[in-house]
N, C-alpha and C positions, 0 to 999 in steps of 0.2 A: 234505525231500530231500536237500537240500544243506545243509549248515549249515558256514560256515568261520569259525574263533572265532581271534582276536588273530594273525593270520598275518605271521611275518617270514620273509622270505628276503632270504637275502646272496650275494655273488658277486664276482667281476671283471666290474664295468662296470655289475651292475644290483643295486637293494634293494628290496624291499618292507617297507614300513612298519605293520606292525600291524593286518592287512586283517581286517573283521569283516562278513561278509554272509549273507542268507540266501536260498533259491531254492526254491520250492513247486515237489511234482510237477507234470509237463506245461507248466510256466514258461518261456518266452523270455527268458533275461537277456542283456542288452547290454551289453560291457564295453567305453566308448567312449574313449578317450584319446589323445592327440597321441604322434606318434612316440617311441620313448625312456621311454614310463610306466612302463614294466614290464607291459605286455597279455600277451605271449607267454611272461615268467616265470610271470606267476601261471596259465596255460592247464598250464605244464609242470608246476609244483609240483600242480596238482591231477590231473592225469594219474601222476603218482609220477616224472615223469624229473628234478625236481629236488628234494631234499630241505627242510625248512624246519627255521629256527635253532629257531623257537619260535611258540607256536600249532599248533591242530588242526584236522582234515580230515573231516567226517562225511558219508557216503550214506546216506541211510534211516536214523538212527541208530545206522551203523555207521563207527568207528575206524578210517579208514586211510589216517592221518596217513604211516604208515609202511609199509603196503602197499607190493606188487609194481604197476606197472601192470597185469597180465594180471588182478589180483585184486581190479579196482577196479569192473569190468561198464558203464566207459565205451568211448564211440569219439572218436576224435580225428585233424580234417580238420586238417592241418598246413598252413601256406603254401605248401609244392611238392608237396602233395597226395600224394606219395611213391607214385606208378603205378610197376610195375615194367615195363622194356623188353622183358622176355626172356619175358614171359605176355603171352597174350592177354588181351582184354576180361575175357572169363568167368573164365580161371583169377584174375584181378586179384581180381574181383567174391566170387569165393568163398575167396579166400586165409587169411581166418581161419579156414576151417572146422573144419579139423582142430587148431587150438588149441583151440577151443570144442567140440570134439564134437561135432561135426554132422557126419550123416553124407554121406556125396558123392553120396547121390541126392539127400536133401533139400536138400544147397547147392545143387544145381543147378537144382531144381524153384522155389525160394526165388529165386536168383539173374533164374532168367527171371521172377517173377513181377514180383518190384522193378525189372528193367530195363524191362515194360511201363508198371507206374505212372511210370516217370521219360523214358520215352518214348526209349530206347536202346535197344533190343530187337534193334534192325537191325543193333546194332554190337558183338553178343556174340560173332561169331567172326572181330572184327579181330584180326590177330596182336600188332600192338604199339599199346599205346596212347596212345605220345609221337606218334602220326599224326592224333591226333584235335582237336577245335579244343577251347579253352580251357571253352567251357561243357558239351562231351561229357565233356572228365576231370573236371569237375567231379560231374557225376551219376553217372560210374564211381566215383568217389570215396565219393561220398554212398552209392551202393549198397551199396558195399565195407562203409561204416560201419553199413547198417540191416540186413546180413544176420546178423550176430551177436545184432541185440537187445539192444541198449544199453539200459541204462536212463538215462543222460548222454551226449550227444553234446559234444563242446567243438571250437568252428572258431575258427581263426586266418584276420583277413581273407579270407573264401573269394573274394570278389570282386573281390580288388585286380589281376586278372591279367586281365580280362576287360573286351573293348568295353561300351558302354552298354547297347545293343539287349540284350545277352546277361545283363548285368547285371540287369537290369530284369525278365525273365522269370522266372531264378530268385530273385529277392528276392518276387514275388509265389508262386512256387511253394512252396517251402520252409515256410510255417505251413501249407499243406495236409498236405503230406506228414507234419511231424513231429506236427499234431493226430492223422492217424489212429492214429498210432503209440504217441502218449502220451509221448512221450520227453521229458525236460529239456535244455533249450540253454542253452548260454551260448555266446557268439557276439561276438570281437573283432572291433571296428572304430575306424577313426580317423574314419571318413564320418557324416555327421552325418543326411543322408535315411535310410542306410541303417540307421542308432539307430532314428531318429522310424518309419519303416515297419514294423519287423519287432520290436521290443523290448515285451513286455508289462511289464518294468523296467528301467531303465537304471543302470548304476553309472559312474560318472565318475570314474577313474584319472587321475592326472595326477602326476609325478614321483614315483613310484612309493606313492602314498597314495590313498587314496578318501575324496574330498573330498564323494559325494552320492551316495545312490543313493535311486530311489524310480519313481513312475511317471512316462510320457513328459508328464505336463500337468506334474507339480511341478518337473521336471526344466527342464522350458520355460518356467515362468513364476515360478517362484521358485528362481533358483541360489542354493548355498547357500553358494558363497565367488566373491571376486569373477573368479578364475579358472576356476572353471564356467562363468560369465556371459562370459567373453572367449573360451571355448573353444566356447560356443553361440552363438559371431557376434551378442552382443549388443554392437555399438560405439555406440549410444548411451549412454555411461556416464558418467555425472557425479556430483560430489562437492559436499559442502553440511556447513551446518551444522542442525539443527534449531531452529525459533526458534519453534514454536508447536505445540500438542499437542491435539486435540480428541476427542472420540468419533468412531472411523471414520475419522478421518486425522489426517495431522501435514505441516506447513510446513516445508521445508527452501528456504535461501538460499545459493544461489552464488555466487561470488569476484566471479563479472560482473554482480549485482544483481539475479538474475530468480528469484523466487519460485515455489517448484513444492507445488502438493499431491498427495499421496501418502497410498496406503494404510497405516494403522494397521500398525506393525511390533511384535512383543515385544522387550520390553528397550530398548526406544529412547526417549529422555526429551526434553526439550529443552536445546539448549545442546550434545547428542551430534554428533560428526562422523558422515558416513553415505556410503556411494557406494548411488547408485540408476541404474537406467536402463531403459530397454525399446526392446522389437524394433521394428524397420524398421515391421513389418506392422501394429503397431499405430498407429501416425500416421497423423490423419487431415486430408487438405487440406479445411477449411468452403468452403461453396459458399453464397456470398450468399443465391443464390436459395430455400433448401430450411431449411428451421424445424433448428434445435438440437436433436440427443435429448439426453435426461438425461447418457448417458453420456459425453457431448464438450464440457463446459460448463465443464470445469474445463482448467488449463492452455492457455491460449490465447495466440496469442504472432503475431505477425507474421515472415516470412520472406520472402527471396531465394533463387530458384533459383539455385545457383552451377554444377552438373554435372548433366549427364543420363547414364545409362546404359542401354541397352536388353539384356534379360537371356531374351529370345526368350518369350515370356507373361508376364512383368511389367519394368517400369522403374524404376530405381532411383535416387531422385533425393538431391541434396548440396545441403542448406539452409544457409544462413547466418542463426541463429535470431536475431531481433529486432536484427540489427545489433551482436551482441556480439563476431564471429568465431567465435564455437562451429558448429561445422560438425554436423548431425545428416544422418541418413538415412533415406530414407520411399522403401517399396516399394510401388508403385501396380500393379493389374493393368494388360495393357493396354489394355483395352476402356474404362475408366477417363481410365485418361493420355490416351487420343486423344478422348473424349468432353469434356475438359476445355482441351486445346489447350494445354498446357504447353512453355512454352519456356526456355532460359537466361537468365536475368535479369529474369523475372516475380515481383511482388509478391504473395506467397499467404499465407492465415493458416491456421496449423496447431492444432489440441488434442491434446496428446499426454495419453492419458487416463489419469485418475487411477487408477483399477482395473488398469490393465495394468503399469504399474510394479513393480519387484522394487527392494527395500530391504535393505540388509545394513548392519550395524556399521561403522566404518572399519577396523576390527583383523581383520577379515573379508577379508582381500587372498588369501591362500589360498597 
């Protein structure tokens, strides 16, 4: 459906460098990245508001690189929503009908259908959309976009101004709505939870470069660069050298003298310098009264609890690993934390599960 080839966009204060990706019909792609990564520039370029210096953009096989915005059959929900205060809610929703040659009667009928679907039917007569709540404004903007039946919807940080309750409501509503219309979506965000709840695929954009694109599981478990790992809050990151290699695993030694068994990784050989890491949720505290399962028999170390933070639903523990001064983070569900009665200063035994590590060559800093 969408095919972006070697896209380069440069201007004052922004730069996109050789961006390529594909999005299938009715797929939901998240563009994830920190502020200043170039996410909005990418959307503006797809929408036709910015022109690339190099590369091509194809929609359903049609080259739209130089096409005008109105020739692209897209809907673009920008961060400011761009609702018109001099028009009623109904007039805002039907605003695109005339340019898209939708008869007034059909536009009104469709606006009412969309308003009912989005739960804003009671707002249609409201004179000024700026008096609406943040969530109501988002639904009005979405109805206006869907009314013209676009093939593609672009969304720029659509939940950034919403309270947590409204944001959660819309996060679970959007996939249902878009599935009904079989529309292809590209959604920009810096929020990890948003990205992993909504995206069929996630593309990670950092400093104007596309570092990785893949499924949620691929991005989470196998970050392609150290920059991606850090963006995903993989704070348990270590560096070492490969000292042994066998079928199914490698052994790496860090400067502090600890050896770690890691999953075998292509193109990594004995003697290579590597980065490796593990998510806080993948570290297990060994309970002496329970047998070890095969998954937790590797990378078992003593540790001391140094700090504890209550995250309301889970606890984040900071541990000194094997007396080395290396601090690792471990996340425990609240019920396990309370059952184990852990406190600061406790000595525990932890397993850093071998198969849960990601491994990168040292030159993959990103």
